[in-house]
OpenMM code with the backbone's topology and positions (N, CA, C; nanometers):
from openmm import Vec3, app, unit

residues = "UNK UNK UNK UNK UNK UNK UNK UNK UNK UNK UNK UNK UNK UNK UNK UNK UNK UNK UNK UNK UNK UNK UNK UNK UNK UNK UNK UNK UNK UNK UNK UNK UNK UNK UNK UNK UNK UNK UNK UNK UNK UNK UNK UNK UNK UNK UNK UNK UNK UNK UNK UNK UNK UNK UNK UNK UNK UNK UNK UNK UNK UNK UNK UNK UNK UNK UNK UNK UNK UNK UNK UNK UNK UNK UNK UNK UNK UNK UNK UNK UNK UNK UNK UNK UNK UNK UNK UNK UNK UNK UNK UNK UNK UNK UNK UNK UNK UNK UNK UNK UNK UNK UNK UNK UNK UNK UNK UNK UNK UNK UNK UNK UNK UNK UNK UNK UNK UNK UNK UNK".split()
positions = [
    Vec3(0.6392, -0.0736, 0.5226),
    Vec3(0.7239, 0.0056, 0.6064),
    Vec3(0.8424, 0.0611, 0.5290),
    Vec3(0.8901, -0.0154, 0.4351),
    Vec3(1.0049, 0.0296, 0.3568),
    Vec3(0.9666, 0.1493, 0.2710),
    Vec3(0.8536, 0.1395, 0.2011),
    Vec3(0.8123, 0.2469, 0.1129),
    Vec3(0.7626, 0.3685, 0.1898),
    Vec3(0.6833, 0.3473, 0.2915),
    Vec3(0.6216, 0.4575, 0.3639),
    Vec3(0.7192, 0.5280, 0.4572),
    Vec3(0.7942, 0.4518, 0.5346),
    Vec3(0.8807, 0.5097, 0.6370),
    Vec3(1.0292, 0.4989, 0.6061),
    Vec3(1.0652, 0.4436, 0.4922),
    Vec3(1.2047, 0.4211, 0.4540),
    Vec3(1.2797, 0.3442, 0.5628),
    Vec3(1.2117, 0.2457, 0.6226),
    Vec3(1.2714, 0.1650, 0.7292),
    Vec3(1.3830, 0.0781, 0.6732),
    Vec3(1.4890, 0.0644, 0.7487),
    Vec3(1.6025, -0.0191, 0.7101),
    Vec3(1.5892, -0.1601, 0.7681),
    Vec3(1.5257, -0.1691, 0.8856),
    Vec3(1.5065, -0.2988, 0.9499),
    Vec3(1.3942, -0.2875, 1.0521),
    Vec3(1.3509, -0.4039, 1.1027),
    Vec3(1.2550, -0.4101, 1.2129),
    Vec3(1.3135, -0.5060, 1.3150),
    Vec3(1.2952, -0.4732, 1.4427),
    Vec3(1.3479, -0.5609, 1.5472),
    Vec3(1.2396, -0.5894, 1.6502),
    Vec3(1.2601, -0.6974, 1.7249),
    Vec3(1.1642, -0.7359, 1.8283),
    Vec3(1.2348, -0.8191, 1.9332),
    Vec3(1.1680, -0.8358, 2.0464),
    Vec3(1.2150, -0.9245, 2.1528),
    Vec3(1.1125, -1.0349, 2.1691),
    Vec3(1.1608, -1.1540, 2.1930),
    Vec3(1.0738, -1.2691, 2.2144),
    Vec3(1.1292, -1.3497, 2.3318),
    Vec3(1.0388, -1.4049, 2.4115),
    Vec3(1.0820, -1.4875, 2.5244),
    Vec3(1.1582, -1.6106, 2.4736),
    Vec3(1.2624, -1.6471, 2.5463),
    Vec3(1.3414, -1.7647, 2.5109),
    Vec3(1.2536, -1.8894, 2.5132),
    Vec3(1.1578, -1.8932, 2.6054),
    Vec3(1.0722, -2.0109, 2.6197),
    Vec3(0.9618, -2.0193, 2.5151),
    Vec3(0.9385, -1.9149, 2.4390),
    Vec3(0.8291, -1.9138, 2.3412),
    Vec3(0.8771, -1.9750, 2.2089),
    Vec3(0.8798, -2.1057, 2.2057),
    Vec3(0.9338, -2.1803, 2.0916),
    Vec3(0.8513, -2.1557, 1.9650),
    Vec3(0.7196, -2.1502, 1.9785),
    Vec3(0.6343, -2.1299, 1.8603),
    Vec3(0.6612, -1.9939, 1.7958),
    Vec3(0.6721, -1.8901, 1.8761),
    Vec3(0.6992, -1.7565, 1.8217),
    Vec3(0.8381, -1.7509, 1.7594),
    Vec3(0.9356, -1.8123, 1.8265),
    Vec3(1.0718, -1.8135, 1.7712),
    Vec3(1.0743, -1.8842, 1.6362),
    Vec3(1.0019, -1.9946, 1.6250),
    Vec3(0.9955, -2.0672, 1.4980),
    Vec3(0.9323, -1.9791, 1.3897),
    Vec3(0.8236, -1.9121, 1.4232),
    Vec3(0.7565, -1.8232, 1.3278),
    Vec3(0.8513, -1.7145, 1.2793),
    Vec3(0.9147, -1.6461, 1.3725),
    Vec3(1.0021, -1.5345, 1.3363),
    Vec3(1.1246, -1.5803, 1.2582),
    Vec3(1.1889, -1.6874, 1.3033),
    Vec3(1.3127, -1.7323, 1.2394),
    Vec3(1.2877, -1.8055, 1.1080),
    Vec3(1.2035, -1.9054, 1.1120),
    Vec3(1.1853, -1.9927, 0.9966),
    Vec3(1.0924, -1.9328, 0.8918),
    Vec3(0.9776, -1.8844, 0.9354),
    Vec3(0.8776, -1.8367, 0.8402),
    Vec3(0.9066, -1.6953, 0.7910),
    Vec3(0.9377, -1.6054, 0.8835),
    Vec3(0.9518, -1.4638, 0.8483),
    Vec3(1.0955, -1.4208, 0.8211),
    Vec3(1.1923, -1.5014, 0.8580),
    Vec3(1.3316, -1.4730, 0.8231),
    Vec3(1.4065, -1.3834, 0.9193),
    Vec3(1.3601, -1.3669, 1.0427),
    Vec3(1.4329, -1.2878, 1.1414),
    Vec3(1.5610, -1.3602, 1.1817),
    Vec3(1.6629, -1.2831, 1.2163),
    Vec3(1.7901, -1.3370, 1.2659),
    Vec3(1.8033, -1.2985, 1.4128),
    Vec3(1.8531, -1.3919, 1.4944),
    Vec3(1.8758, -1.3650, 1.6364),
    Vec3(2.0035, -1.2839, 1.6501),
    Vec3(1.9916, -1.1667, 1.7139),
    Vec3(2.1086, -1.0810, 1.7340),
    Vec3(2.1815, -1.1150, 1.8623),
    Vec3(2.1076, -1.1127, 1.9755),
    Vec3(2.1720, -1.1387, 2.1043),
    Vec3(2.0664, -1.1707, 2.2087),
    Vec3(2.1050, -1.2416, 2.3128),
    Vec3(2.0122, -1.2641, 2.4248),
    Vec3(2.0153, -1.1446, 2.5199),
    Vec3(1.9026, -1.1130, 2.5787),
    Vec3(1.8921, -1.0057, 2.6769),
    Vec3(1.8586, -1.0708, 2.8107),
    Vec3(1.9504, -1.0686, 2.9042),
    Vec3(1.9313, -1.1343, 3.0337),
    Vec3(1.8252, -1.0619, 3.1158),
    Vec3(1.7368, -1.1394, 3.1760),
    Vec3(1.6320, -1.0891, 3.2664),
    Vec3(1.5548, -0.9710, 3.2054),
    Vec3(1.5166, -0.9845, 3.0802),
    Vec3(1.4472, -0.8768, 3.0072),
    Vec3(1.3052, -0.8562, 3.0598),
    Vec3(1.2376, -0.9652, 3.0927),
    Vec3(1.0980, -0.9569, 3.1360),
    Vec3(1.0885, -0.9428, 3.2876),
    Vec3(0.9752, -0.8916, 3.3357),
    Vec3(0.9541, -0.8656, 3.4787),
    Vec3(0.9667, -0.9923, 3.5620),
    Vec3(0.9324, -1.1060, 3.5055),
    Vec3(0.9419, -1.2320, 3.5808),
    Vec3(1.0841, -1.2894, 3.5791),
    Vec3(1.1773, -1.2175, 3.5182),
    Vec3(1.3172, -1.2592, 3.5175),
    Vec3(1.3580, -1.3450, 3.3998),
    Vec3(1.2653, -1.3737, 3.3103),
    Vec3(1.2991, -1.4571, 3.1946),
    Vec3(1.3825, -1.3780, 3.0935),
    Vec3(1.4717, -1.4496, 3.0269),
    Vec3(1.5546, -1.3884, 2.9233),
    Vec3(1.4744, -1.3700, 2.7952),
    Vec3(1.5213, -1.2778, 2.7118),
    Vec3(1.4594, -1.2538, 2.5815),
    Vec3(1.5658, -1.2638, 2.4738),
    Vec3(1.5215, -1.2922, 2.3538),
    Vec3(1.6101, -1.2892, 2.2379),
    Vec3(1.5759, -1.1656, 2.1562),
    Vec3(1.6766, -1.0891, 2.1232),
    Vec3(1.6583, -0.9729, 2.0369),
    Vec3(1.6720, -1.0230, 1.8930),
    Vec3(1.5691, -0.9989, 1.8127),
    Vec3(1.5676, -1.0482, 1.6744),
    Vec3(1.5536, -0.9303, 1.5791),
    Vec3(1.6049, -0.9483, 1.4585),
    Vec3(1.6065, -0.8394, 1.3612),
    Vec3(1.5822, -0.8937, 1.2209),
    Vec3(1.5075, -0.8155, 1.1419),
    Vec3(1.4846, -0.8480, 1.0013),
    Vec3(1.5264, -0.7271, 0.9190),
    Vec3(1.6301, -0.7443, 0.8375),
    Vec3(1.6783, -0.6358, 0.7517),
    Vec3(1.5934, -0.6268, 0.6261),
    Vec3(1.5708, -0.5041, 0.5800),
    Vec3(1.4880, -0.4797, 0.4623),
    Vec3(1.5695, -0.4512, 0.3364),
    Vec3(1.6987, -0.4794, 0.3366),
    Vec3(1.7834, -0.4512, 0.2205),
    Vec3(1.7319, -0.5175, 0.0941),
    Vec3(1.6970, -0.6457, 0.1041),
    Vec3(1.6502, -0.7189, -0.0146),
    Vec3(1.5157, -0.6644, -0.0630),
    Vec3(1.4318, -0.6178, 0.0289),
    Vec3(1.3025, -0.5608, -0.0103),
    Vec3(1.3243, -0.4272, -0.0811),
    Vec3(1.4149, -0.3442, -0.0307),
    Vec3(1.4457, -0.2149, -0.0921),
    Vec3(1.4983, -0.2362, -0.2340),
    Vec3(1.5844, -0.3357, -0.2522),
    Vec3(1.6383, -0.3645, -0.3861),
    Vec3(1.5267, -0.4072, -0.4808),
    Vec3(1.4328, -0.4891, -0.4307),
    Vec3(1.3208, -0.5351, -0.5134),
    Vec3(1.2306, -0.4181, -0.5519),
    Vec3(1.2038, -0.3288, -0.4581),
    Vec3(1.1201, -0.2114, -0.4868),
    Vec3(1.1863, -0.1237, -0.5917),
    Vec3(1.3170, -0.1009, -0.5766),
    Vec3(1.3900, -0.0201, -0.6748),
    Vec3(1.3860, -0.0840, -0.8130),
    Vec3(1.4034, -0.2151, -0.8192),
    Vec3(1.3993, -0.2858, -0.9478),
    Vec3(1.2605, -0.2760, -1.0107),
    Vec3(1.1551, -0.2898, -0.9277),
    Vec3(1.0180, -0.2794, -0.9780),
    Vec3(0.9896, -0.1392, -1.0315),
    Vec3(1.0369, -0.0377, -0.9608),
    Vec3(1.0157, 0.1001, -1.0063),
    Vec3(1.0864, 0.1263, -1.1388),
    Vec3(1.2089, 0.0741, -1.1538),
    Vec3(1.2814, 0.0897, -1.2797),
    Vec3(1.2086, 0.0199, -1.3940),
    Vec3(1.1563, -0.0984, -1.3679),
    Vec3(1.0819, -0.1737, -1.4700),
    Vec3(0.9558, -0.0976, -1.5112),
    Vec3(0.8834, -0.0427, -1.4131),
    Vec3(0.7627, 0.0351, -1.4440),
    Vec3(0.7974, 0.1582, -1.5275),
    Vec3(0.9080, 0.2227, -1.4976),
    Vec3(0.9510, 0.3405, -1.5727),
    Vec3(0.9836, 0.3029, -1.7171),
    Vec3(1.0502, 0.1898, -1.7353),
    Vec3(1.0808, 0.1432, -1.8712),
    Vec3(0.9525, 0.1120, -1.9481),
    Vec3(0.8561, 0.0488, -1.8800),
    Vec3(0.7290, 0.0162, -1.9451),
    Vec3(0.6529, 0.1429, -1.9836),
    Vec3(0.6519, 0.2431, -1.8955),
    Vec3(0.5838, 0.3699, -1.9276),
    Vec3(0.6496, 0.4399, -2.0462),
    Vec3(0.7823, 0.4376, -2.0492),
    Vec3(0.8536, 0.5003, -2.1596),
    Vec3(0.8242, 0.4284, -2.2906),
    Vec3(0.8227, 0.2952, -2.2862),
    Vec3(0.7935, 0.2177, -2.4067),
    Vec3(0.6499, 0.2414, -2.4520),
    Vec3(0.5562, 0.2500, -2.3572),
    Vec3(0.4157, 0.2744, -2.3901),
    Vec3(0.3975, 0.4138, -2.4508),
    Vec3(0.4658, 0.5117, -2.3934),
    Vec3(0.4561, 0.6476, -2.4466),
    Vec3(0.5111, 0.6542, -2.5890),
    Vec3(0.6190, 0.5825, -2.6118),
    Vec3(0.6775, 0.5800, -2.7454),
    Vec3(0.5843, 0.5085, -2.8426),
    Vec3(0.5226, 0.4002, -2.7999),
    Vec3(0.4295, 0.3248, -2.8837),
    Vec3(0.3064, 0.4083, -2.9152),
    Vec3(0.2495, 0.4746, -2.8157),
    Vec3(0.1312, 0.5586, -2.8377),
    Vec3(0.1611, 0.6754, -2.9299),
    Vec3(0.2792, 0.7315, -2.9202),
    Vec3(0.3166, 0.8428, -3.0063),
    Vec3(0.3315, 0.8006, -3.1512),
    Vec3(0.3762, 0.6775, -3.1769),
    Vec3(0.3958, 0.6319, -3.3141),
    Vec3(0.2678, 0.5825, -3.3782),
    Vec3(0.1588, 0.5656, -3.3025),
    Vec3(0.0332, 0.5168, -3.3574),
    Vec3(-0.0545, 0.6271, -3.4141),
    Vec3(-0.0179, 0.7524, -3.3947),
    Vec3(-0.1045, 0.8601, -3.4442),
    Vec3(-0.1027, 0.8631, -3.5960),
    Vec3(-0.2185, 0.8929, -3.6538),
    Vec3(-0.2345, 0.8877, -3.7986),
    Vec3(-0.2260, 1.0271, -3.8583),
    Vec3(-0.1291, 1.0503, -3.9447),
    Vec3(-0.1210, 1.1721, -4.0238),
    Vec3(-0.1465, 1.3006, -3.9469),
    Vec3(-0.0826, 1.3201, -3.8341),
    Vec3(-0.1003, 1.4430, -3.7589),
    Vec3(-0.2162, 1.4392, -3.6613),
    Vec3(-0.3005, 1.3368, -3.6673),
    Vec3(-0.4098, 1.3247, -3.5705),
    Vec3(-0.3540, 1.2717, -3.4399),
    Vec3(-0.4088, 1.3205, -3.3307),
    Vec3(-0.3618, 1.2769, -3.1998),
    Vec3(-0.4641, 1.1827, -3.1370),
    Vec3(-0.4149, 1.0938, -3.0537),
    Vec3(-0.5028, 1.0038, -2.9810),
    Vec3(-0.5809, 1.0820, -2.8766),
    Vec3(-0.7017, 1.0376, -2.8496),
    Vec3(-0.7839, 1.1000, -2.7468),
    Vec3(-0.7178, 1.0759, -2.6126),
    Vec3(-0.6927, 1.1819, -2.5367),
    Vec3(-0.6203, 1.1686, -2.4115),
    Vec3(-0.7092, 1.1743, -2.2881),
    Vec3(-0.8389, 1.1944, -2.3036),
    Vec3(-0.9207, 1.2048, -2.1838),
    Vec3(-1.0679, 1.1974, -2.2153),
    Vec3(-1.1466, 1.2332, -2.1164),
    Vec3(-1.2906, 1.2292, -2.1309),
    Vec3(-1.3403, 1.3576, -2.1974),
    Vec3(-1.4623, 1.3494, -2.2506),
    Vec3(-1.5223, 1.4655, -2.3152),
    Vec3(-1.5483, 1.5752, -2.2128),
    Vec3(-1.5403, 1.7009, -2.2582),
    Vec3(-1.5616, 1.8146, -2.1686),
    Vec3(-1.6767, 1.9000, -2.2197),
    Vec3(-1.7212, 1.9929, -2.1365),
    Vec3(-1.8307, 2.0828, -2.1758),
    Vec3(-1.9628, 2.0091, -2.1786),
    Vec3(-2.0535, 2.0517, -2.2672),
    Vec3(-2.1856, 1.9900, -2.2780),
    Vec3(-2.1758, 1.8441, -2.3220),
    Vec3(-2.0774, 1.8120, -2.4038),
    Vec3(-2.0609, 1.6750, -2.4513),
    Vec3(-2.0285, 1.5824, -2.3351),
    Vec3(-1.9474, 1.6297, -2.2399),
    Vec3(-1.9037, 1.5460, -2.1292),
    Vec3(-1.9942, 1.5503, -2.0082),
    Vec3(-2.0993, 1.6330, -2.0113),
    Vec3(-2.1859, 1.6467, -1.8945),
    Vec3(-2.2867, 1.5334, -1.8887),
    Vec3(-2.3036, 1.4775, -1.7698),
    Vec3(-2.4018, 1.3717, -1.7480),
    Vec3(-2.5373, 1.4367, -1.7242),
    Vec3(-2.6384, 1.4101, -1.8092),
    Vec3(-2.7684, 1.4767, -1.7929),
    Vec3(-2.8369, 1.4397, -1.6618),
    Vec3(-2.8060, 1.3243, -1.6048),
    Vec3(-2.8679, 1.2825, -1.4791),
    Vec3(-2.8006, 1.3455, -1.3578),
    Vec3(-2.6817, 1.3999, -1.3748),
    Vec3(-2.6048, 1.4507, -1.2612),
    Vec3(-2.6694, 1.5745, -1.1986),
    Vec3(-2.7368, 1.6568, -1.2745),
    Vec3(-2.7933, 1.7803, -1.2228),
    Vec3(-2.9300, 1.7654, -1.1583),
    Vec3(-2.9933, 1.6520, -1.1751),
    Vec3(-3.1285, 1.6330, -1.1226),
    Vec3(-3.1233, 1.6099, -0.9720),
    Vec3(-3.2210, 1.6696, -0.9011),
    Vec3(-3.2296, 1.6532, -0.7573),
    Vec3(-3.3545, 1.5744, -0.7230),
    Vec3(-3.3455, 1.4965, -0.6175),
    Vec3(-3.4601, 1.4198, -0.5716),
    Vec3(-3.5284, 1.4974, -0.4598),
    Vec3(-3.6610, 1.4948, -0.4591),
    Vec3(-3.7381, 1.5591, -0.3540),
    Vec3(-3.7710, 1.4532, -0.2498),
    Vec3(-3.7280, 1.4777, -0.1271),
    Vec3(-3.7536, 1.3854, -0.0188),
    Vec3(-3.8416, 1.4533, 0.0857),
    Vec3(-3.9417, 1.3835, 0.1371),
    Vec3(-4.0262, 1.4430, 0.2410),
    Vec3(-3.9474, 1.4566, 0.3707),
    Vec3(-3.9625, 1.5716, 0.4372),
    Vec3(-3.8921, 1.5981, 0.5615),
    Vec3(-3.9933, 1.6406, 0.6660),
    Vec3(-3.9751, 1.5982, 0.7871),
    Vec3(-4.0639, 1.6392, 0.8953),
    Vec3(-4.1785, 1.5423, 0.9134),
    Vec3(-4.2831, 1.5902, 0.9821),
    Vec3(-4.3984, 1.5050, 1.0115),
    Vec3(-4.4991, 1.5117, 0.8985),
    Vec3(-4.5690, 1.4020, 0.8842),
    Vec3(-4.6765, 1.4035, 0.7844),
    Vec3(-4.7938, 1.4825, 0.8405),
    Vec3(-4.8886, 1.5191, 0.7574),
    Vec3(-5.0032, 1.6003, 0.8000),
    Vec3(-5.0867, 1.5287, 0.9042),
    Vec3(-5.0945, 1.3961, 0.8967),
    Vec3(-5.1757, 1.3192, 0.9910),
    Vec3(-5.1144, 1.3197, 1.1311),
    Vec3(-4.9817, 1.3254, 1.1429),
    Vec3(-4.9152, 1.3195, 1.2727),
    Vec3(-4.9233, 1.4521, 1.3476),
    Vec3(-4.9395, 1.5631, 1.2792),
    Vec3(-4.9369, 1.6937, 1.3445),
    Vec3(-5.0634, 1.7231, 1.4226),
    Vec3(-5.1681, 1.6453, 1.4108),
    Vec3(-5.2953, 1.6696, 1.4807),
    Vec3(-5.2965, 1.6089, 1.6176),
] * unit.nanometer
topology = app.Topology()
chain = topology.addChain("A")
for resn in residues:
    res = topology.addResidue(resn, chain)
    for name in ("N", "CA", "C"):
        topology.addAtom(name, app.Element.getBySymbol(name[0]), res)
């Protein structure tokens, strides 16, 4: 959600009586209780409004992206210094006749329709 939608946080409501869900959200997933909502549900039960901020996730994503950029720069520098006497490293697949797969152009003949015996 952080990367795709640039979400800052996610929030939810949970019944006060739902101890298992509250434990999951608070203890396992790290949600914080913001405030109680009186008579939130149709049966009159209160709800707890809970929220999980994505600040720490955004910081981790930014740090990972910076690390990947440093690695790409170092790799590009390393690859550039490995070339021998003006020769360049191969950067891709072969093209033209050399790169063409001889099996790619062949077509299979499949029987279509009824056989001769069925048409009688």
